[in-house]
TIVO-2410 file (N, C-alpha, C; in nm, 3 decimals):
# residues 85
REC num residu      c1      c2      c3 atome chaine
REC   1      M   6.969  -3.371 -11.512     N      A
REC   1      M   7.051  -3.300 -11.608    CA      A
REC   1      M   7.024  -3.150 -11.592     C      A
REC   2      R   7.128  -3.072 -11.583     N      A
REC   2      R   7.115  -2.928 -11.568    CA      A
REC   2      R   7.135  -2.862 -11.704     C      A
REC   3      Y   7.035  -2.791 -11.751     N      A
REC   3      Y   7.040  -2.730 -11.882    CA      A
REC   3      Y   7.100  -2.590 -11.883     C      A
REC   4      G   7.101  -2.524 -11.772     N      A
REC   4      G   7.149  -2.387 -11.763    CA      A
REC   4      G   7.106  -2.330 -11.630     C      A
REC   5      S   7.095  -2.200 -11.623     N      A
REC   5      S   7.051  -2.141 -11.496    CA      A
REC   5      S   6.979  -2.009 -11.520     C      A
REC   6      V   6.905  -1.969 -11.418     N      A
REC   6      V   6.837  -1.842 -11.417    CA      A
REC   6      V   6.894  -1.764 -11.300     C      A
REC   7      E   6.942  -1.644 -11.327     N      A
REC   7      E   6.998  -1.561 -11.221    CA      A
REC   7      E   6.908  -1.441 -11.197     C      A
REC   8      I   6.881  -1.413 -11.070     N      A
REC   8      I   6.801  -1.298 -11.032    CA      A
REC   8      I   6.891  -1.206 -10.950     C      A
REC   9      D   6.916  -1.087 -11.002     N      A
REC   9      D   7.004  -0.991 -10.936    CA      A
REC   9      D   6.927  -0.920 -10.824     C      A
REC  10      P   6.963  -0.946 -10.698     N      A
REC  10      P   6.889  -0.885 -10.587    CA      A
REC  10      P   6.904  -0.734 -10.580     C      A
REC  11      D   7.010  -0.680 -10.639     N      A
REC  11      D   7.028  -0.535 -10.638    CA      A
REC  11      D   6.934  -0.464 -10.736     C      A
REC  12      K   6.895  -0.533 -10.842     N      A
REC  12      K   6.804  -0.475 -10.941    CA      A
REC  12      K   6.658  -0.507 -10.911     C      A
REC  13      C   6.633  -0.618 -10.845     N      A
REC  13      C   6.497  -0.667 -10.821    CA      A
REC  13      C   6.422  -0.572 -10.728     C      A
REC  14      I   6.297  -0.538 -10.766     N      A
REC  14      I   6.213  -0.452 -10.684    CA      A
REC  14      I   6.101  -0.530 -10.615     C      A
REC  15      G   6.097  -0.662 -10.633     N      A
REC  15      G   5.998  -0.746 -10.567    CA      A
REC  15      G   5.858  -0.734 -10.621     C      A
REC  16      C   5.842  -0.705 -10.749     N      A
REC  16      C   5.710  -0.685 -10.809    CA      A
REC  16      C   5.635  -0.816 -10.836     C      A
REC  17      A   5.705  -0.928 -10.838     N      A
REC  17      A   5.648  -1.062 -10.859    CA      A
REC  17      A   5.599  -1.088 -11.001     C      A
REC  18      L   5.632  -1.002 -11.095     N      A
REC  18      L   5.590  -1.025 -11.233    CA      A
REC  18      L   5.655  -1.151 -11.290     C      A
REC  19      C   5.780  -1.175 -11.254     N      A
REC  19      C   5.851  -1.294 -11.305    CA      A
REC  19      C   5.784  -1.422 -11.256     C      A
REC  20      A   5.745  -1.424 -11.129     N      A
REC  20      A   5.679  -1.542 -11.073    CA      A
REC  20      A   5.544  -1.566 -11.139     C      A
REC  21      G   5.471  -1.459 -11.165     N      A
REC  21      G   5.341  -1.472 -11.230    CA      A
REC  21      G   5.351  -1.512 -11.376     C      A
REC  22      A   5.459  -1.475 -11.441     N      A
REC  22      A   5.477  -1.505 -11.583    CA      A
REC  22      A   5.529  -1.645 -11.609     C      A
REC  23      C   5.586  -1.709 -11.509     N      A
REC  23      C   5.648  -1.840 -11.528    CA      A
REC  23      C   5.543  -1.948 -11.551     C      A
REC  24      P   5.538  -2.008 -11.671     N      A
REC  24      P   5.438  -2.112 -11.698    CA      A
REC  24      P   5.465  -2.242 -11.624     C      A
REC  25      A   5.586  -2.262 -11.576     N      A
REC  25      A   5.621  -2.386 -11.505    CA      A
REC  25      A   5.613  -2.369 -11.354     C      A
REC  26      D   5.576  -2.250 -11.307     N      A
REC  26      D   5.573  -2.220 -11.163    CA      A
REC  26      D   5.706  -2.252 -11.096     C      A
REC  27      A   5.814  -2.224 -11.166     N      A
REC  27      A   5.947  -2.253 -11.113    CA      A
REC  27      A   5.999  -2.141 -11.023     C      A
REC  28      I   5.936  -2.023 -11.030     N      A
REC  28      I   5.979  -1.908 -10.949    CA      A
REC  28      I   5.871  -1.878 -10.847     C      A
REC  29      F   5.911  -1.854 -10.724     N      A
REC  29      F   5.814  -1.812 -10.623    CA      A
REC  29      F   5.873  -1.699 -10.541     C      A
REC  30      M   5.785  -1.627 -10.473     N      A
REC  30      M   5.827  -1.513 -10.393    CA      A
REC  30      M   5.851  -1.558 -10.249     C      A
REC  31      E   5.964  -1.517 -10.193     N      A
REC  31      E   5.991  -1.543 -10.052    CA      A
REC  31      E   5.913  -1.440  -9.971     C      A
REC  32      C   5.827  -1.486  -9.884     N      A
REC  32      C   5.738  -1.396  -9.812    CA      A
REC  32      C   5.811  -1.292  -9.729     C      A
REC  33      E   5.909  -1.335  -9.650     N      A
REC  33      E   5.971  -1.240  -9.560    CA      A
REC  33      E   6.064  -1.141  -9.631     C      A
REC  34      K   6.119  -1.178  -9.745     N      A
REC  34      K   6.211  -1.089  -9.816    CA      A
REC  34      K   6.147  -1.021  -9.936     C      A
REC  35      A   6.033  -1.069  -9.980     N      A
REC  35      A   5.964  -1.017 -10.098    CA      A
REC  35      A   6.055  -1.016 -10.220     C      A
REC  36      R   6.132  -1.122 -10.235     N      A
REC  36      R   6.221  -1.136 -10.350    CA      A
REC  36      R   6.194  -1.271 -10.416     C      A
REC  37      P   6.202  -1.277 -10.548     N      A
REC  37      P   6.179  -1.404 -10.616    CA      A
REC  37      P   6.294  -1.501 -10.596     C      A
REC  38      R   6.259  -1.628 -10.601     N      A
REC  38      R   6.360  -1.733 -10.589    CA      A
REC  38      R   6.322  -1.845 -10.684     C      A
REC  39      L   6.421  -1.903 -10.748     N      A
REC  39      L   6.397  -2.016 -10.837    CA      A
REC  39      L   6.386  -2.140 -10.750     C      A
REC  40      A   6.264  -2.187 -10.729     N      A
REC  40      A   6.240  -2.297 -10.637    CA      A
REC  40      A   6.252  -2.432 -10.706     C      A
REC  41      K   6.204  -2.439 -10.828     N      A
REC  41      K   6.201  -2.567 -10.899    CA      A
REC  41      K   6.285  -2.554 -11.026     C      A
REC  42      E   6.416  -2.548 -11.006     N      A
REC  42      E   6.507  -2.524 -11.118    CA      A
REC  42      E   6.492  -2.628 -11.228     C      A
REC  43      N   6.461  -2.751 -11.192     N      A
REC  43      N   6.445  -2.857 -11.292    CA      A
REC  43      N   6.320  -2.838 -11.376     C      A
REC  44      F   6.225  -2.756 -11.328     N      A
REC  44      F   6.101  -2.732 -11.402    CA      A
REC  44      F   6.118  -2.621 -11.506     C      A
REC  45      C   6.221  -2.540 -11.492     N      A
REC  45      C   6.242  -2.426 -11.582    CA      A
REC  45      C   6.266  -2.474 -11.725     C      A
REC  46      A   6.187  -2.420 -11.818     N      A
REC  46      A   6.200  -2.457 -11.959    CA      A
REC  46      A   6.279  -2.354 -12.039     C      A
REC  47      F   6.331  -2.250 -11.971     N      A
REC  47      F   6.407  -2.143 -12.035    CA      A
REC  47      F   6.328  -2.078 -12.148     C      A
REC  48      C   6.200  -2.054 -12.120     N      A
REC  48      C   6.114  -1.989 -12.220    CA      A
REC  48      C   6.145  -1.840 -12.232     C      A
REC  49      G   6.199  -1.781 -12.125     N      A
REC  49      G   6.235  -1.640 -12.128    CA      A
REC  49      G   6.126  -1.545 -12.082     C      A
REC  50      D   6.010  -1.597 -12.043     N      A
REC  50      D   5.900  -1.510 -12.000    CA      A
REC  50      D   5.938  -1.425 -11.879     C      A
REC  51      C   6.007  -1.484 -11.784     N      A
REC  51      C   6.045  -1.411 -11.662    CA      A
REC  51      C   6.141  -1.297 -11.694     C      A
REC  52      A   6.236  -1.321 -11.780     N      A
REC  52      A   6.332  -1.217 -11.817    CA      A
REC  52      A   6.267  -1.109 -11.902     C      A
REC  53      A   6.173  -1.148 -11.987     N      A
REC  53      A   6.107  -1.052 -12.076    CA      A
REC  53      A   6.017  -0.957 -12.000     C      A
REC  54      I   5.953  -1.005 -11.894     N      A
REC  54      I   5.856  -0.922 -11.823    CA      A
REC  54      I   5.918  -0.838 -11.712     C      A
REC  55      C   6.039  -0.870 -11.671     N      A
REC  55      C   6.103  -0.798 -11.561    CA      A
REC  55      C   6.129  -0.652 -11.601     C      A
REC  56      P   6.067  -0.556 -11.531     N      A
REC  56      P   6.083  -0.415 -11.569    CA      A
REC  56      P   6.221  -0.358 -11.539     C      A
REC  57      K   6.297  -0.422 -11.453     N      A
REC  57      K   6.429  -0.371 -11.415    CA      A
REC  57      K   6.544  -0.453 -11.474     C      A
REC  58      G   6.512  -0.558 -11.550     N      A
REC  58      G   6.617  -0.640 -11.609    CA      A
REC  58      G   6.695  -0.720 -11.506     C      A
REC  59      A   6.628  -0.758 -11.398     N      A
REC  59      A   6.695  -0.831 -11.289    CA      A
REC  59      A   6.709  -0.980 -11.317     C      A
REC  60      V   6.632  -1.032 -11.412     N      A
REC  60      V   6.634  -1.175 -11.442    CA      A
REC  60      V   6.718  -1.200 -11.567     C      A
REC  61      T   6.812  -1.291 -11.555     N      A
REC  61      T   6.900  -1.326 -11.667    CA      A
REC  61      T   6.896  -1.476 -11.688     C      A
REC  62      L   6.873  -1.518 -11.811     N      A
REC  62      L   6.877  -1.659 -11.846    CA      A
REC  62      L   7.015  -1.692 -11.900     C      A
REC  63      I   7.072  -1.797 -11.847     N      A
REC  63      I   7.203  -1.841 -11.894    CA      A
REC  63      I   7.185  -1.977 -11.959     C      A
REC  64      S   7.188  -1.977 -12.091     N      A
REC  64      S   7.167  -2.099 -12.166    CA      A
REC  64      S   7.300  -2.171 -12.187     C      A
REC  65      P   7.302  -2.301 -12.168     N      A
REC  65      P   7.426  -2.374 -12.192    CA      A
REC  65      P   7.457  -2.389 -12.340     C      A
REC  66      Y   7.361  -2.356 -12.425     N      A
REC  66      Y   7.378  -2.377 -12.569    CA      A
REC  66      Y   7.410  -2.249 -12.644     C      A
REC  67      G   7.415  -2.135 -12.575     N      A
REC  67      G   7.445  -2.009 -12.642    CA      A
REC  67      G   7.331  -1.955 -12.724     C      A
REC  68      F   7.208  -1.988 -12.688     N      A
REC  68      F   7.092  -1.942 -12.763    CA      A
REC  68      F   7.028  -1.818 -12.703     C      A
REC  69      S   7.103  -1.737 -12.632     N      A
REC  69      S   7.044  -1.622 -12.565    CA      A
REC  69      S   6.977  -1.525 -12.663     C      A
REC  70      R   7.022  -1.523 -12.786     N      A
REC  70      R   6.961  -1.431 -12.882    CA      A
REC  70      R   6.818  -1.470 -12.917     C      A
REC  71      F   6.778  -1.593 -12.887     N      A
REC  71      F   6.643  -1.638 -12.916    CA      A
REC  71      F   6.545  -1.608 -12.802     C      A
REC  72      F   6.598  -1.572 -12.685     N      A
REC  72      F   6.509  -1.541 -12.573    CA      A
REC  72      F   6.434  -1.413 -12.601     C      A
REC  73      K   6.317  -1.404 -12.546     N      A
REC  73      K   6.233  -1.287 -12.568    CA      A
REC  73      K   6.297  -1.163 -12.509     C      A
REC  74      T   6.278  -1.053 -12.577     N      A
REC  74      T   6.325  -0.925 -12.524    CA      A
REC  74      T   6.207  -0.829 -12.523     C      A
REC  75      L   6.215  -0.732 -12.436     N      A
REC  75      L   6.107  -0.637 -12.420    CA      A
REC  75      L   6.167  -0.498 -12.407     C      A
REC  76      D   6.114  -0.405 -12.480     N      A
REC  76      D   6.159  -0.267 -12.468    CA      A
REC  76      D   6.100  -0.210 -12.340     C      A
REC  77      R   6.184  -0.180 -12.244     N      A
REC  77      R   6.137  -0.138 -12.113    CA      A
REC  77      R   6.108   0.012 -12.105     C      A
REC  78      E   6.133   0.087 -12.211     N      A
REC  78      E   6.104   0.231 -12.212    CA      A
REC  78      E   5.952   0.251 -12.206     C      A
REC  79      G   5.909   0.330 -12.113     N      A
REC  79      G   5.767   0.361 -12.102    CA      A
REC  79      G   5.683   0.252 -12.038     C      A
REC  80      L   5.744   0.148 -11.988     N      A
REC  80      L   5.672   0.038 -11.924    CA      A
REC  80      L   5.628   0.082 -11.785     C      A
REC  81      S   5.502   0.063 -11.754     N      A
REC  81      S   5.454   0.098 -11.620    CA      A
REC  81      S   5.418  -0.030 -11.545     C      A
REC  82      L   5.447  -0.032 -11.417     N      A
REC  82      L   5.418  -0.148 -11.334    CA      A
REC  82      L   5.271  -0.150 -11.295     C      A
REC  83      P   5.211  -0.269 -11.287     N      A
REC  83      P   5.073  -0.276 -11.240    CA      A
REC  83      P   5.068  -0.245 -11.091     C      A
REC  84      R   4.959  -0.193 -11.047     N      A
REC  84      R   4.943  -0.165 -10.904    CA      A
REC  84      R   4.912  -0.294 -10.833     C      A
REC  85      L   4.980  -0.316 -10.723     N      A
REC  85      L   4.959  -0.439 -10.645    CA      A
REC  85      L   4.861  -0.416 -10.533     C      A
***
């Protein structure tokens, strides 16, 4: 059963891997050669919103089939600094 989807905008993504690290289900992983996140285990995604909340560029979008997007976590990105890798 497909509950919805997670979209990662490659034009906004900077390859910081914060979304992959924040995912409690390990559903997102980084592609080594492209350094871009990919949803590998879509069935494992619980739509918790952690990946979208932590993304400093707003590249991750959760698309809920139930219209509950207002319940997903939001983060004020003003003044947010990226950790050094």
